[in-house]
gemmi code that builds the backbone of each chain (N, CA, C; Angstrom):
import gemmi

chains = {
    "A": [
        ("MET", (56.637, 117.890, 137.789), (57.938, 117.292, 138.022), (57.909, 116.411, 139.265)),
        ("PRO", (57.153, 115.313, 139.236), (57.012, 114.517, 140.451), (58.288, 113.750, 140.793)),
        ("LEU", (58.574, 113.653, 142.070), (59.702, 112.853, 142.519), (59.203, 111.435, 142.766)),
        ("PRO", (60.102, 110.463, 142.783), (59.659, 109.092, 143.000), (59.006, 108.924, 144.372)),
        ("ARG", (58.001, 108.101, 144.432), (57.331, 107.817, 145.694), (57.812, 106.463, 146.217)),
        ("PHE", (57.904, 106.338, 147.504), (58.356, 105.088, 148.103), (57.167, 104.431, 148.786)),
        ("ALA", (56.938, 103.184, 148.435), (55.704, 102.505, 148.835), (55.453, 102.480, 150.344)),
        ("ASP", (56.486, 102.106, 151.126), (56.199, 101.871, 152.530), (56.870, 102.905, 153.446)),
        ("ASP", (57.163, 104.061, 152.895), (57.856, 105.036, 153.742), (56.889, 105.713, 154.699)),
        ("LYS", (57.441, 106.212, 155.792), (56.620, 106.963, 156.736), (56.895, 108.439, 156.577)),
        ("LEU", (58.155, 108.804, 156.649), (58.504, 110.214, 156.542), (59.437, 110.399, 155.344)),
        ("ARG", (59.137, 111.373, 154.532), (59.969, 111.616, 153.351), (60.129, 113.113, 153.182)),
        ("ILE", (61.323, 113.502, 152.810), (61.548, 114.920, 152.528), (62.128, 115.053, 151.126)),
        ("THR", (61.611, 116.018, 150.390), (62.151, 116.279, 149.060), (62.590, 117.734, 148.983)),
        ("LYS", (63.715, 117.899, 148.325), (64.285, 119.233, 148.165), (64.505, 119.400, 146.667)),
        ("GLU", (63.895, 120.392, 146.071), (64.032, 120.564, 144.619), (64.429, 121.984, 144.279)),
        ("ARG", (65.175, 122.109, 143.219), (65.531, 123.442, 142.707), (65.285, 123.457, 141.213)),
        ("VAL", (64.546, 124.445, 140.740), (64.376, 124.637, 139.296), (65.046, 125.944, 138.933)),
        ("TRP", (65.937, 125.871, 137.955), (66.595, 127.093, 137.484), (65.685, 127.796, 136.493)),
        ("ILE", (65.388, 129.059, 136.795), (64.540, 129.870, 135.936), (65.415, 130.633, 134.952)),
        ("HIS", (66.522, 131.074, 135.440), (67.475, 131.861, 134.672), (68.816, 131.662, 135.350)),
        ("ARG", (69.877, 132.210, 134.786), (71.202, 131.992, 135.362), (71.258, 132.389, 136.857)),
        ("ASN", (70.592, 133.482, 137.216), (70.643, 133.954, 138.603), (69.278, 133.908, 139.286)),
        ("GLU", (68.397, 133.023, 138.830), (67.060, 132.941, 139.417), (66.641, 131.479, 139.551)),
        ("VAL", (66.146, 131.136, 140.728), (65.714, 129.747, 140.955), (64.398, 129.729, 141.728)),
        ("VAL", (63.727, 128.583, 141.666), (62.633, 128.326, 142.607), (63.063, 127.100, 143.409)),
        ("ASP", (63.131, 127.268, 144.719), (63.505, 126.171, 145.614), (62.264, 125.632, 146.300)),
        ("ALA", (62.182, 124.322, 146.373), (61.032, 123.691, 147.036), (61.506, 122.759, 148.131)),
        ("ILE", (60.809, 122.801, 149.260), (60.996, 121.804, 150.318), (59.606, 121.230, 150.585)),
        ("GLU", (59.517, 119.909, 150.583), (58.243, 119.272, 150.931), (58.524, 118.132, 151.895)),
        ("THR", (57.726, 118.032, 152.956), (57.847, 116.864, 153.832), (56.525, 116.111, 153.820)),
        ("PHE", (56.638, 114.797, 153.749), (55.465, 113.922, 153.684), (55.485, 112.958, 154.866)),
        ("ASN", (54.327, 112.757, 155.472), (54.184, 111.740, 156.502), (53.116, 110.774, 156.009)),
        ("GLU", (53.511, 109.495, 155.873), (52.570, 108.500, 155.316), (51.987, 108.994, 153.980)),
        ("ASN", (52.846, 109.582, 153.150), (52.471, 110.100, 151.825), (51.566, 111.337, 151.865)),
        ("LYS", (51.317, 111.874, 153.043), (50.494, 113.081, 153.148), (51.443, 114.282, 153.260)),
        ("LEU", (51.198, 115.266, 152.406), (52.053, 116.454, 152.427), (51.806, 117.231, 153.722)),
        ("GLU", (52.862, 117.394, 154.523), (52.697, 118.108, 155.795), (53.195, 119.542, 155.705)),
        ("PHE", (54.377, 119.692, 155.121), (54.950, 121.037, 154.996), (55.391, 121.249, 153.562)),
        ("PHE", (55.165, 122.466, 153.059), (55.724, 122.807, 151.741), (56.219, 124.246, 151.778)),
        ("SER", (57.253, 124.491, 151.020), (57.663, 125.877, 150.756), (58.214, 125.929, 149.339)),
        ("TYR", (57.764, 126.910, 148.573), (58.222, 127.119, 147.203), (58.684, 128.574, 147.135)),
        ("THR", (59.982, 128.767, 146.988), (60.537, 130.116, 147.095), (61.240, 130.528, 145.811)),
        ("TYR", (60.769, 131.605, 145.228), (61.443, 132.179, 144.053), (62.539, 133.094, 144.583)),
        ("LYS", (63.794, 132.833, 144.182), (64.934, 133.584, 144.700), (65.771, 134.145, 143.559)),
        ("VAL", (66.419, 135.260, 143.831), (67.374, 135.798, 142.857), (68.728, 135.950, 143.534)),
        ("MET", (69.764, 135.813, 142.746), (71.122, 135.954, 143.280), (71.486, 137.439, 143.279)),
        ("ILE", (71.753, 137.979, 144.459), (72.186, 139.376, 144.563), (73.486, 139.397, 145.356)),
        ("GLU", (74.527, 139.910, 144.728), (75.855, 140.000, 145.341), (76.275, 138.691, 146.015)),
        ("GLY", (76.106, 137.609, 145.298), (76.599, 136.311, 145.779), (75.686, 135.584, 146.754)),
        ("SER", (74.526, 136.174, 147.068), (73.611, 135.484, 147.997), (72.238, 135.307, 147.358)),
        ("TRP", (71.581, 134.197, 147.689), (70.213, 133.975, 147.218), (69.251, 134.772, 148.088)),
        ("VAL", (68.507, 135.683, 147.459), (67.570, 136.543, 148.184), (66.144, 136.146, 147.792)),
        ("PRO", (65.272, 135.855, 148.780), (63.887, 135.486, 148.434), (63.132, 136.671, 147.841)),
        ("VAL", (62.286, 136.383, 146.846), (61.444, 137.424, 146.238), (59.980, 137.162, 146.612)),
        ("VAL", (59.528, 135.955, 146.261), (58.163, 135.540, 146.597), (58.215, 134.097, 147.085)),
        ("ARG", (57.425, 133.801, 148.101), (57.437, 132.447, 148.666), (56.013, 132.010, 149.001)),
        ("PHE", (55.699, 130.779, 148.625), (54.434, 130.161, 149.024), (54.789, 129.076, 150.036)),
        ("ASP", (54.121, 129.071, 151.193), (54.338, 127.970, 152.140), (53.146, 127.827, 153.068)),
        ("ASN", (53.200, 126.798, 153.918), (52.121, 126.598, 154.889), (52.663, 126.645, 156.311)),
        ("TRP", (53.756, 127.346, 156.489), (54.388, 127.459, 157.804), (53.498, 128.295, 158.739)),
        ("GLU", (53.195, 127.740, 159.874), (52.464, 128.405, 160.956), (51.004, 128.761, 160.676)),
        ("ILE", (50.731, 129.503, 159.600), (49.370, 130.033, 159.444), (48.613, 129.401, 158.271)),
        ("GLY", (49.053, 128.235, 157.827), (48.394, 127.616, 156.679), (48.899, 128.212, 155.376)),
        ("SER", (48.251, 127.828, 154.281), (48.739, 128.229, 152.967), (48.706, 129.751, 152.774)),
        ("HIS", (49.833, 130.323, 152.432), (49.915, 131.780, 152.227), (51.117, 132.093, 151.343)),
        ("TYR", (51.192, 133.349, 150.919), (52.414, 133.762, 150.221), (53.049, 134.950, 150.941)),
        ("ASP", (54.357, 135.053, 150.794), (55.124, 136.154, 151.369), (55.853, 136.849, 150.230)),
        ("LYS", (55.933, 138.171, 150.328), (56.745, 138.920, 149.368), (57.859, 139.622, 150.134)),
        ("TYR", (59.023, 139.710, 149.494), (60.192, 140.290, 150.159), (60.740, 141.443, 149.325)),
        ("ASP", (61.414, 142.381, 149.984), (62.044, 143.470, 149.232), (63.427, 143.035, 148.734)),
        ("GLU", (64.152, 143.963, 148.102), (65.437, 143.598, 147.489), (66.499, 143.216, 148.522)),
        ("ASN", (66.231, 143.523, 149.805), (67.156, 143.095, 150.864), (66.736, 141.768, 151.492)),
        ("GLY", (65.648, 141.217, 150.998), (65.161, 139.954, 151.549), (64.327, 140.141, 152.807)),
        ("SER", (63.871, 141.382, 153.063), (63.027, 141.615, 154.235), (61.564, 141.420, 153.854)),
        ("LEU", (60.834, 140.776, 154.746), (59.417, 140.487, 154.491), (58.615, 141.788, 154.410)),
        ("VAL", (57.841, 141.947, 153.316), (57.031, 143.163, 153.186), (55.522, 142.871, 153.162)),
        ("THR", (55.138, 141.741, 152.616), (53.706, 141.414, 152.519), (53.475, 139.951, 152.840)),
        ("GLN", (52.396, 139.689, 153.520), (52.002, 138.298, 153.752), (50.489, 138.197, 153.550)),
        ("GLN", (50.062, 137.205, 152.774), (48.621, 137.061, 152.540), (48.261, 135.591, 152.363)),
        ("GLN", (47.145, 135.206, 152.938), (46.711, 133.817, 152.785), (46.185, 133.590, 151.364)),
        ("CYS", (46.361, 132.390, 150.861), (45.920, 132.068, 149.498), (45.747, 130.561, 149.381)),
        ("PRO", (45.024, 130.100, 148.360), (44.896, 128.645, 148.179), (46.261, 128.011, 147.909)),
        ("LYS", (46.385, 126.730, 148.238), (47.654, 126.050, 148.023), (48.001, 125.951, 146.538)),
        ("ARG", (49.242, 126.218, 146.226), (49.741, 126.040, 144.858), (50.660, 124.825, 144.846)),
        ("THR", (50.837, 124.235, 143.668), (51.811, 123.154, 143.555), (53.158, 123.767, 143.182)),
        ("PHE", (54.198, 122.974, 143.328), (55.539, 123.453, 142.959), (55.576, 123.792, 141.467)),
        ("GLY", (54.940, 122.939, 140.661), (54.904, 123.177, 139.211), (54.241, 124.505, 138.879)),
        ("GLU", (53.158, 124.818, 139.591), (52.455, 126.085, 139.343), (53.336, 127.279, 139.718)),
        ("VAL", (54.014, 127.155, 140.854), (54.870, 128.269, 141.298), (56.054, 128.445, 140.332)),
        ("ALA", (56.630, 127.329, 139.894), (57.745, 127.418, 138.941), (57.279, 128.069, 137.637)),
        ("ARG", (56.059, 127.727, 137.216), (55.525, 128.294, 135.978), (55.290, 129.812, 136.137)),
        ("LEU", (54.736, 130.198, 137.289), (54.522, 131.633, 137.551), (55.857, 132.389, 137.535)),
        ("ALA", (56.864, 131.787, 138.175), (58.177, 132.444, 138.253), (58.800, 132.566, 136.864)),
        ("LYS", (58.642, 131.508, 136.037), (59.200, 131.544, 134.676), (58.516, 132.615, 133.840)),
        ("GLU", (57.212, 132.752, 134.034), (56.438, 133.677, 133.201), (56.623, 135.129, 133.640)),
        ("PHE", (56.543, 135.360, 134.934), (56.530, 136.758, 135.401), (57.836, 137.204, 136.047)),
        ("ARG", (58.653, 136.288, 136.452), (59.946, 136.566, 137.080), (59.836, 137.658, 138.146)),
        ("ARG", (60.687, 138.680, 138.118), (60.700, 139.655, 139.225), (59.433, 140.505, 139.295)),
        ("ASN", (58.655, 140.524, 138.198), (57.393, 141.280, 138.245), (56.417, 140.693, 139.262)),
        ("LEU", (56.642, 139.438, 139.635), (55.751, 138.785, 140.586), (55.594, 139.593, 141.875)),
        ("VAL", (56.662, 140.278, 142.244), (56.646, 141.002, 143.522), (55.663, 142.169, 143.522)),
        ("THR", (55.368, 142.696, 142.336), (54.449, 143.841, 142.272), (53.043, 143.410, 141.846)),
        ("MET", (52.865, 142.130, 141.560), (51.574, 141.660, 141.052), (50.668, 141.163, 142.175)),
        ("ASP", (49.367, 141.158, 141.892), (48.418, 140.578, 142.837), (48.381, 139.074, 142.583)),
        ("ILE", (49.190, 138.366, 143.325), (49.382, 136.936, 143.092), (48.101, 136.141, 143.341)),
        ("SER", (47.289, 136.620, 144.275), (46.090, 135.855, 144.617), (45.128, 135.781, 143.428)),
        ("GLU", (45.305, 136.698, 142.458), (44.434, 136.705, 141.272), (44.958, 135.819, 140.151)),
        ("LEU", (46.195, 135.314, 140.314), (46.800, 134.537, 139.223), (46.354, 133.096, 139.254)),
    ],
    "B": [
        ("MET", (65.273, 121.906, 126.105), (66.021, 120.811, 126.719), (65.936, 120.906, 128.239)),
        ("LEU", (65.615, 119.793, 128.855), (65.465, 119.757, 130.295), (66.552, 118.859, 130.883)),
        ("VAL", (67.355, 119.400, 131.776), (68.388, 118.602, 132.429), (67.957, 118.368, 133.873)),
        ("GLU", (67.798, 117.104, 134.250), (67.364, 116.786, 135.613), (68.472, 116.039, 136.350)),
        ("ILE", (68.792, 116.566, 137.510), (69.864, 115.981, 138.313), (69.230, 115.493, 139.609)),
        ("GLU", (69.449, 114.240, 139.941), (68.735, 113.699, 141.089), (69.681, 113.001, 142.063)),
        ("LYS", (69.302, 113.066, 143.332), (70.094, 112.381, 144.347), (69.181, 111.869, 145.453)),
        ("LYS", (69.293, 110.594, 145.741), (68.598, 110.048, 146.907), (69.649, 109.939, 148.005)),
        ("HIS", (69.430, 110.617, 149.110), (70.449, 110.672, 150.152), (70.623, 109.329, 150.856)),
        ("ARG", (71.896, 108.933, 151.005), (72.225, 107.731, 151.767), (72.442, 108.150, 153.220)),
        ("PRO", (72.530, 107.193, 154.164), (72.739, 107.577, 155.577), (73.936, 108.526, 155.749)),
        ("LYS", (75.008, 108.272, 154.993), (76.201, 109.133, 155.084), (75.872, 110.568, 154.644)),
        ("ASP", (75.059, 110.692, 153.594), (74.682, 112.026, 153.098), (73.808, 112.756, 154.116)),
        ("ILE", (72.931, 111.977, 154.772), (72.047, 112.583, 155.775), (72.886, 113.084, 156.952)),
        ("GLN", (73.897, 112.296, 157.328), (74.794, 112.739, 158.406), (75.528, 114.011, 157.992)),
        ("ASN", (75.965, 114.067, 156.736), (76.626, 115.282, 156.234), (75.687, 116.482, 156.324)),
        ("GLU", (74.433, 116.261, 155.953), (73.439, 117.339, 156.000), (73.226, 117.805, 157.445)),
        ("LEU", (73.182, 116.848, 158.381), (73.024, 117.204, 159.796), (74.232, 118.003, 160.291)),
        ("ASP", (75.436, 117.543, 159.901), (76.659, 118.260, 160.312), (76.648, 119.681, 159.760)),
        ("ASN", (76.158, 119.781, 158.526), (76.058, 121.077, 157.857), (75.136, 122.028, 158.641)),
        ("LEU", (73.985, 121.486, 159.034), (73.007, 122.295, 159.783), (73.564, 122.686, 161.146)),
        ("LYS", (74.295, 121.750, 161.763), (74.883, 122.042, 163.084), (75.911, 123.157, 162.979)),
        ("SER", (76.759, 123.083, 161.943), (77.789, 124.128, 161.831), (77.161, 125.478, 161.458)),
        ("LYS", (76.003, 125.447, 160.819), (75.330, 126.692, 160.416), (74.523, 127.308, 161.564)),
        ("HIS", (73.860, 126.451, 162.335), (72.908, 126.982, 163.336), (73.216, 126.602, 164.779)),
        ("GLY", (74.187, 125.755, 165.032), (74.460, 125.325, 166.410), (73.632, 124.102, 166.764)),
        ("THR", (72.529, 124.319, 167.453), (71.687, 123.178, 167.839), (70.297, 123.320, 167.222)),
        ("ALA", (69.565, 122.203, 167.195), (68.194, 122.219, 166.663), (67.320, 123.148, 167.508)),
        ("GLU", (67.584, 123.178, 168.814), (66.796, 124.016, 169.715), (67.025, 125.504, 169.407)),
        ("LYS", (68.286, 125.867, 169.170), (68.609, 127.265, 168.827), (67.900, 127.678, 167.543)),
        ("LEU", (67.926, 126.763, 166.560), (67.279, 127.061, 165.281), (65.766, 127.185, 165.473)),
        ("HIS", (65.217, 126.311, 166.305), (63.774, 126.358, 166.582), (63.400, 127.725, 167.183)),
        ("GLN", (64.202, 128.171, 168.141), (63.926, 129.483, 168.768), (64.013, 130.608, 167.739)),
        ("LYS", (65.010, 130.480, 166.855), (65.199, 131.506, 165.819), (63.982, 131.594, 164.892)),
        ("VAL", (63.483, 130.437, 164.435), (62.356, 130.486, 163.496), (61.062, 130.917, 164.204)),
        ("MET", (60.938, 130.604, 165.490), (59.745, 131.049, 166.209), (59.783, 132.567, 166.416)),
        ("ARG", (60.993, 133.111, 166.507), (61.138, 134.558, 166.688), (60.975, 135.288, 165.347)),
        ("ASP", (61.687, 134.799, 164.316), (61.703, 135.521, 163.029), (60.528, 135.161, 162.126)),
        ("LYS", (59.960, 133.990, 162.333), (58.861, 133.455, 161.516), (59.178, 133.579, 160.015)),
        ("CYS", (58.250, 134.065, 159.196), (58.475, 134.073, 157.752), (59.487, 135.143, 157.316)),
        ("GLY", (59.972, 135.933, 158.265), (61.002, 136.921, 157.940), (62.330, 136.271, 157.608)),
        ("ASN", (62.477, 135.008, 157.943), (63.739, 134.305, 157.688), (63.438, 132.947, 157.046)),
        ("PRO", (63.038, 132.962, 155.758), (62.561, 131.724, 155.134), (63.590, 130.608, 155.056)),
        ("SER", (64.873, 130.941, 154.871), (65.853, 129.854, 154.740), (66.010, 129.124, 156.071)),
        ("SER", (65.846, 129.841, 157.187), (65.920, 129.173, 158.494), (64.708, 128.271, 158.714)),
        ("VAL", (63.545, 128.704, 158.229), (62.348, 127.860, 158.341), (62.584, 126.557, 157.569)),
        ("ASP", (63.133, 126.671, 156.350), (63.409, 125.471, 155.551), (64.424, 124.566, 156.256)),
        ("ASP", (65.497, 125.184, 156.776), (66.513, 124.384, 157.492), (65.894, 123.681, 158.697)),
        ("HIS", (65.016, 124.392, 159.383), (64.345, 123.820, 160.563), (63.511, 122.587, 160.165)),
        ("MET", (62.766, 122.720, 159.061), (61.920, 121.605, 158.632), (62.764, 120.427, 158.137)),
        ("ILE", (63.882, 120.746, 157.465), (64.774, 119.668, 156.999), (65.376, 118.937, 158.209)),
        ("TRP", (65.846, 119.719, 159.171), (66.477, 119.141, 160.369), (65.486, 118.240, 161.106)),
        ("LYS", (64.275, 118.777, 161.294), (63.236, 118.039, 162.004), (62.959, 116.695, 161.307)),
        ("ALA", (62.917, 116.728, 159.969), (62.599, 115.508, 159.212), (63.756, 114.515, 159.228)),
        ("ILE", (64.967, 114.986, 158.959), (66.071, 114.015, 158.815), (66.564, 113.493, 160.156)),
        ("ALA", (66.189, 114.179, 161.240), (66.547, 113.666, 162.573), (65.688, 112.452, 162.917)),
        ("THR", (64.610, 112.254, 162.162), (63.725, 111.112, 162.379), (64.321, 109.876, 161.713)),
        ("GLN", (64.254, 108.763, 162.419), (64.833, 107.531, 161.870), (64.099, 107.093, 160.602)),
        ("ASN", (64.861, 106.548, 159.662), (64.315, 106.022, 158.404), (63.634, 107.066, 157.526)),
        ("CYS", (64.024, 108.299, 157.675), (63.470, 109.340, 156.810), (64.106, 109.227, 155.422)),
        ("GLU", (63.284, 109.250, 154.396), (63.808, 109.271, 153.020), (64.068, 110.718, 152.630)),
        ("PHE", (65.183, 110.959, 151.994), (65.533, 112.325, 151.620), (65.975, 112.310, 150.159)),
        ("VAL", (65.195, 112.990, 149.323), (65.493, 113.019, 147.888), (65.698, 114.461, 147.456)),
        ("GLU", (66.687, 114.667, 146.633), (66.999, 116.019, 146.167), (66.996, 116.028, 144.636)),
        ("LYS", (66.478, 117.090, 144.061), (66.406, 117.154, 142.599), (66.669, 118.582, 142.124)),
        ("ILE", (67.432, 118.691, 141.068), (67.713, 120.006, 140.468), (67.294, 119.932, 139.003)),
        ("THR", (66.528, 120.891, 138.542), (66.084, 120.894, 137.142), (66.568, 122.162, 136.460)),
        ("VAL", (67.199, 121.991, 135.326), (67.683, 123.136, 134.554), (67.018, 123.083, 133.184)),
        ("ASP", (66.244, 124.117, 132.874), (65.522, 124.135, 131.605), (66.349, 124.879, 130.565)),
        ("SER", (67.541, 124.431, 130.362), (68.450, 125.147, 129.458), (69.689, 124.294, 129.241)),
        ("SER", (70.338, 124.488, 128.108), (71.568, 123.744, 127.874), (72.784, 124.513, 128.391)),
        ("ASN", (72.568, 125.694, 129.028), (73.685, 126.498, 129.538), (74.595, 125.711, 130.468)),
        ("ILE", (73.984, 124.796, 131.205), (74.743, 124.059, 132.223), (75.896, 123.261, 131.604)),
        ("PHE", (75.736, 122.849, 130.330), (76.777, 122.010, 129.733), (78.099, 122.751, 129.538)),
        ("GLY", (78.018, 124.079, 129.466), (79.249, 124.857, 129.385), (80.090, 124.692, 130.637)),
        ("ASP", (79.418, 124.411, 131.755), (80.130, 124.267, 133.029), (80.425, 122.816, 133.395)),
        ("LEU", (79.806, 121.874, 132.668), (80.033, 120.456, 132.998), (81.134, 119.872, 132.115)),
        ("THR", (82.358, 120.283, 132.395), (83.489, 119.774, 131.623), (83.818, 118.349, 132.088)),
        ("PRO", (84.554, 117.582, 131.272), (84.916, 116.218, 131.701), (85.601, 116.192, 133.069)),
        ("LYS", (86.493, 117.160, 133.312), (87.195, 117.197, 134.608), (86.225, 117.412, 135.766)),
        ("ARG", (85.226, 118.261, 135.542), (84.243, 118.540, 136.601), (83.324, 117.341, 136.844)),
        ("LEU", (82.984, 116.640, 135.764), (82.182, 115.425, 135.930), (82.983, 114.369, 136.695)),
        ("GLU", (84.290, 114.322, 136.412), (85.154, 113.384, 137.140), (85.164, 113.742, 138.634)),
        ("LEU", (85.221, 115.056, 138.923), (85.170, 115.512, 140.320), (83.878, 115.060, 140.988)),
        ("LEU", (82.755, 115.292, 140.276), (81.441, 114.931, 140.831), (81.380, 113.437, 141.150)),
        ("GLU", (81.860, 112.636, 140.214), (81.822, 111.186, 140.404), (82.698, 110.778, 141.586)),
        ("HIS", (83.866, 111.387, 141.686), (84.794, 111.036, 142.759), (84.205, 111.380, 144.134)),
        ("ILE", (83.624, 112.586, 144.235), (83.045, 113.006, 145.527), (81.875, 112.103, 145.895)),
        ("ARG", (81.127, 111.687, 144.870), (79.943, 110.852, 145.112), (80.341, 109.467, 145.608)),
        ("THR", (81.446, 108.949, 145.100), (81.793, 107.564, 145.424), (82.817, 107.442, 146.554)),
        ("GLN", (83.552, 108.521, 146.826), (84.568, 108.475, 147.897), (84.194, 109.464, 148.995)),
        ("ASP", (84.612, 109.168, 150.217), (84.370, 110.113, 151.305), (85.570, 111.065, 151.366)),
        ("VAL", (85.431, 112.179, 150.686), (86.548, 113.138, 150.600), (86.442, 114.140, 151.743)),
        ("ARG", (87.529, 114.327, 152.484), (87.476, 115.183, 153.674), (87.655, 116.664, 153.378)),
        ("SER", (88.448, 116.964, 152.359), (88.736, 118.385, 152.094), (89.067, 118.579, 150.615)),
        ("ILE", (89.113, 119.824, 150.203), (89.458, 120.135, 148.809), (90.911, 119.717, 148.545)),
        ("LYS", (91.738, 119.919, 149.565), (93.161, 119.546, 149.429), (93.297, 118.039, 149.198)),
        ("ASP", (92.551, 117.248, 149.981), (92.588, 115.787, 149.807), (92.089, 115.392, 148.421)),
        ("LEU", (91.038, 116.093, 147.970), (90.467, 115.788, 146.657), (91.503, 116.059, 145.554)),
        ("ALA", (92.167, 117.212, 145.647), (93.190, 117.548, 144.647), (94.303, 116.501, 144.662)),
        ("HIS", (94.676, 116.070, 145.874), (95.738, 115.077, 146.017), (95.306, 113.734, 145.394)),
        ("GLU", (94.079, 113.308, 145.711), (93.586, 112.013, 145.207), (93.474, 111.999, 143.686)),
        ("LEU", (93.138, 113.150, 143.106), (92.981, 113.209, 141.647), (94.255, 113.669, 140.945)),
        ("GLU", (95.287, 113.905, 141.763), (96.585, 114.383, 141.232), (96.389, 115.611, 140.363)),
        ("ARG", (95.621, 116.565, 140.921), (95.379, 117.806, 140.184), (95.803, 118.999, 141.033)),
        ("ASN", (95.982, 120.134, 140.363), (96.349, 121.366, 141.030), (95.213, 121.838, 141.944)),
        ("TYR", (95.576, 122.267, 143.167), (94.557, 122.669, 144.149), (93.651, 123.777, 143.606)),
        ("LYS", (94.252, 124.798, 143.006), (93.455, 125.947, 142.555), (92.457, 125.542, 141.464)),
        ("ASN", (92.913, 124.695, 140.554), (92.002, 124.249, 139.487), (90.828, 123.448, 140.067)),
        ("VAL", (91.127, 122.599, 141.042), (90.064, 121.817, 141.683), (89.107, 122.751, 142.419)),
        ("TYR", (89.680, 123.736, 143.127), (88.852, 124.709, 143.854), (87.927, 125.464, 142.888)),
        ("ASP", (88.505, 125.945, 141.773), (87.698, 126.689, 140.781), (86.594, 125.814, 140.197)),
        ("ASP", (86.933, 124.560, 139.923), (85.924, 123.634, 139.383), (84.804, 123.410, 140.400)),
        ("LEU", (85.176, 123.255, 141.668), (84.150, 123.035, 142.702), (83.267, 124.270, 142.848)),
        ("LYS", (83.855, 125.455, 142.761), (83.052, 126.684, 142.881), (82.044, 126.778, 141.727)),
        ("ALA", (82.491, 126.395, 140.511), (81.579, 126.427, 139.356), (80.432, 125.431, 139.558)),
        ("LEU", (80.738, 124.265, 140.090), (79.700, 123.258, 140.355), (78.797, 123.707, 141.500)),
        ("GLU", (79.379, 124.390, 142.469), (78.586, 124.905, 143.599), (77.581, 125.952, 143.108)),
        ("ASP", (77.984, 126.753, 142.123), (77.082, 127.778, 141.577), (75.800, 127.168, 141.023)),
        ("TRP", (75.888, 125.937, 140.499), (74.700, 125.250, 139.975), (74.000, 124.431, 141.052)),
        ("GLY", (74.535, 124.429, 142.244), (73.942, 123.649, 143.340), (74.283, 122.167, 143.250)),
        ("LEU", (75.306, 121.823, 142.440), (75.637, 120.408, 142.251), (76.546, 119.875, 143.361)),
        ("VAL", (77.256, 120.776, 143.998), (78.049, 120.398, 145.184), (77.848, 121.480, 146.238)),
        ("SER", (78.124, 121.126, 147.484), (78.218, 122.156, 148.519), (79.559, 121.987, 149.207)),
        ("LEU", (80.017, 123.063, 149.802), (81.351, 123.065, 150.415), (81.256, 123.565, 151.864)),
        ("PRO", (80.583, 122.805, 152.723), (80.467, 123.263, 154.105), (81.806, 123.204, 154.844)),
        ("ARG", (81.989, 124.124, 155.770), (83.240, 124.169, 156.525), (83.246, 123.059, 157.577)),
        ("ARG", (84.354, 122.347, 157.645), (84.568, 121.345, 158.702), (85.912, 121.689, 159.340)),
        ("GLY", (85.875, 122.406, 160.451), (87.120, 122.851, 161.072), (87.795, 123.867, 160.168)),
        ("LYS", (89.050, 123.590, 159.827), (89.794, 124.535, 158.972), (89.510, 124.304, 157.486)),
        ("ASP", (88.958, 123.121, 157.181), (88.773, 122.748, 155.767), (87.329, 122.897, 155.302)),
        ("LYS", (87.177, 122.855, 153.978), (85.843, 122.776, 153.383), (85.680, 121.374, 152.810)),
        ("LYS", (84.575, 120.721, 153.189), (84.362, 119.340, 152.739), (83.473, 119.338, 151.496)),
        ("PRO", (83.960, 118.844, 150.360), (83.102, 118.805, 149.163), (82.032, 117.710, 149.284)),
        ("ILE", (80.791, 118.101, 149.097), (79.682, 117.147, 149.143), (78.910, 117.214, 147.829)),
        ("SER", (78.714, 116.065, 147.207), (78.008, 116.028, 145.919), (76.495, 116.022, 146.125)),
        ("HIS", (75.783, 116.689, 145.256), (74.317, 116.641, 145.282), (73.790, 115.937, 144.037)),
        ("VAL", (74.620, 115.101, 143.451), (74.252, 114.455, 142.184), (74.380, 112.949, 142.285)),
        ("GLU", (73.342, 112.267, 141.864), (73.429, 110.814, 141.744), (73.226, 110.425, 140.291)),
        ("SER", (72.279, 111.116, 139.655), (72.051, 110.841, 138.241), (71.764, 112.144, 137.509)),
        ("LEU", (72.077, 112.153, 136.243), (71.866, 113.339, 135.417), (71.141, 112.899, 134.152)),
        ("THR", (69.960, 113.434, 133.938), (69.130, 113.005, 132.813), (68.852, 114.188, 131.893)),
        ("VAL", (68.983, 113.971, 130.608), (68.660, 115.018, 129.640), (67.410, 114.610, 128.882)),
        ("THR", (66.422, 115.509, 128.861), (65.186, 115.225, 128.129), (65.025, 116.252, 127.025)),
        ("PHE", (64.791, 115.803, 125.818), (64.560, 116.730, 124.714), (63.069, 117.003, 124.580)),
        ("HIS", (62.720, 118.284, 124.487), (61.315, 118.632, 124.261), (60.952, 118.266, 122.828)),
        ("ARG", (59.678, 118.053, 122.612), (59.226, 117.794, 121.243), (59.285, 119.063, 120.433)),
    ],
}
model = gemmi.Model(1)
for chain_id, residues in chains.items():
    chain = gemmi.Chain(chain_id)
    for i, (resn, *xyz) in enumerate(residues, 1):
        res = gemmi.Residue()
        res.name, res.seqid = resn, gemmi.SeqId(i, " ")
        for name, pos in zip(("N", "CA", "C"), xyz):
            atom = gemmi.Atom()
            atom.name, atom.element = name, gemmi.Element(name[0])
            atom.pos, atom.b_iso = gemmi.Position(*pos), 0.0
            res.add_atom(atom)
        chain.add_residue(res)
    model.add_chain(chain)
structure = gemmi.Structure()
structure.add_model(model)
structure.setup_entities()
């Protein structure tokens, strides 16, 4: 699901949301400098009592490419480094495995 | 069926986004301290921090896209709601009350319609003082049929 590219831009930010189910989404934030991806986050979230709660997130914040898993309260429970995934790959994983992702060994997928 | 909703932010939209972040977090410095303290324990703050950092830069392009892989959304996209979306996109509406007045519609019906659109992420309703300012996240809506 590529977003349009701008020929002469320096800094670009894209914000995307893919609906997986009525109460489940994958949100993506990507920032590009000179067309080079600098920051990414792809977060699978579920709606619990009116709030979006993260379940699994892939990003490169601080420690390079890794994934985080959260409990039902949105508290971080696991963090592990892994190869970079694309937004399309994360959306596909979320569509296929949905909430089971939290109990799966994601690094093997 | 794939429904894609896209918006390329104009300078006015970027200012709205900045105002939104300010009312949510105070200052960029406060948010920076928060994300350095909480790190990945607070992912939405990390995202807000990265958005703020990017859009505070001059000439930053900001594109937003929502994809719905289902026709469920059409149940919520009534003609009146599409009219609301178009109006918010083309006019600078200050509050829900002003919007209801401009469209000569009942306040509660407009509020309910905005909440339904907010549920899909098509509008946001950040607080501005005593009021909530309706902001559209839609510029174009494309329907693609799978083979």
